[in-house]
C-alpha positions, 0 to 999 in steps of 0.5 A: 936821111943821115943816121947822125942824130940832130936836135929838133928844129935844126936846119942846114942852109946850103945857100942864101944868096942875092944876085943882081938881075944881070948876074954880075954881082952876088952876095951871101945874105946869111949874115944879114938875115934875122929871119926868113919865111917861105909860104905855100898856099893852095889859094895863091898861085905862087910860092913867096918869101920874106927876109927880115934884114939887119943891114949894118954894112949899107948893103941896100945902097952899096949892092944896090938892092933896087927890087930887080934882084934874084934870091937863091935859097937852098935848105934842108932839115938838118940830118936829112938829104931832101933839099928845098931849092927856090929861085925867087925874084925881089918884089919889094923892100918894105918896113925900112928903119934906120937906128939912130945909135948904130946907124944900122938899117932894118928892112924886109925883102919880099920875093916871089916866083918868076912866073908872078913877075911875068904875070904882071907884065901881060894883059890878054884879050882873047876868045877862049874855047877849050876844055879848062885843063887845056887852057890852064896848061896853055897859059902856063907853058905858052904864055908864062913860059914856065919850065916847072912841072904843071900837074893838071887834073882833067876837066870836062866841058868847054869854056867859051868865054871872052877875056879882055884886059886880064892877066894870066893868073886872073884868067886861070882863077876865072877858069878855076871857078868854072871848071868841072872835074871829070872824076870828082863830084865837088869840082873844087879846083885849086891853082897853086904852086908848091915845091913840086911845081904848079897844081891845077886840081880839086881838093878831092884829087889831093885827098884821094891821091895823097892820103896813101903818102903820109909815111912818117908825117904824123904829129903828136900833141903829146908823147906816146910811151912806146914812141922812139925818143927821137920821133917823139921830139921831132914830131911833137906839136908845138901849138894847136889852134882851131880857127874855124869851127863847125857852124850848122846854122851857116851851113843850113842858111847857105844851102849846104845840106840842100840846094837847087840850081836852075839853068835858064836857057836865055835862048829858048827860055827852058829851065833845067833844075839840079837838086843837091841833097847832102844826105843822098850825095855826100858819100861821093865826096873823097876824104883824106881818111879811109873812114870819114864821117859827115859833119852832121848826123843822119837824124839832124840832116833828115830834120833840117836838110829835107828842103832846099834852103837856097835856089840859084838861077844860072844863065846859059845859052844853048848855042854855046858848048856844054860846060856842065857848070850848073849841074856841078854847083850844088855839090861844089857849094856844099863841099866848099862849106864843109872844108871851110869849117873845122880848120886848124892851125898847127905849129911843129918843128921844121920839116923840109919834106912838108909842102902844101897839098900834102896829107898829114896825120895829127894825133890828139889824145882825149881830154880825160884829165889824165893819161889816155890811150884814145884819141880825140875823135873830133880832132885827131886824124888826117888833114890836107895842108892848105897853107904852109909856112917854113919859118927860120930864125937866125938867132946866132951864127951857130944856132938857127931855129926852124919850125913850120906853121900849117893850116889844115882842112878836112871837111869831115870827122873820122870813124876812130871811136 
């Protein structure tokens, strides 16, 4: 990190270049770009971006831009050495509009990672018979030929499935839904790309392994008196909004507190029952903090979670290898219900160190009507970045505004009373 002070929201764009697919033509897009955004999403397989273009030189037809181009983008938070580098392939040119007065043209270039382009060219017909993590590894390296890092969490059980006319990412998504973790009770697998590469892992894996790497990724809704002025400025929360509140009726009705999954053997007719009772088993779940508290009190759960609100039949055949799916579904279902509630959107000054899958801390003071040294016990704490958008607005040639928008999840409260 540079020791020179820079204002919050500043960005150093080292490269923003469009190149023809054969590499014979290059053009610096910076003077034509009004704004751009780079998206990372734990529920989407690749990184994607969009560039809003104000084309006053007829670049689209003279270059030309025909949806075959490559965009190379490199930027960092001003004053920091960490550089985000992306090689993205143009997917489409949309929202085209011509100004009658100036004869200029505006449009949006949408681009995605190379693997997404390759994925669209392939249809696979194949019998799969292997552990989930090995199947994902093989698809990424042997089918899509990615050279990026693929972070894999180990699974247990064998997937014995026939895929027909499916694209690689469709197969990975199918595997993701059926995968059972060797270590984490929820088996809440995600498959996504962030700046570190591709990731096939559970939400619990991210909670457990990254909560110790928060470092300075701490954001304040207001400025503490004893905080350094520079940090107060760069780590201020510009906007905070709850987008998914806790809904106990929904949790109860869907069996989040108590559910039963029955594995029915279609070969022998045997039924094996797995009961998930949240009050007994939720302590097995990992959280982004060291002192998590459940979304419901023990008294509430003993009253309304005593009996199963949902029973589900899962077909299986004993001639197939063991996949452990039926016994994992109760915990997976409950955990998914938790993390899909109490979700926040946070808008902060830009930071190129942030990436989807990271853990961050937000500090929110109590709403006391005055200065408070205590934090809001229902909101403040550690969260996982489930979605991230790097937003750059090119307002003038000398001033570019850089912010980040994050979706944050946690699935619990914290014991910070």
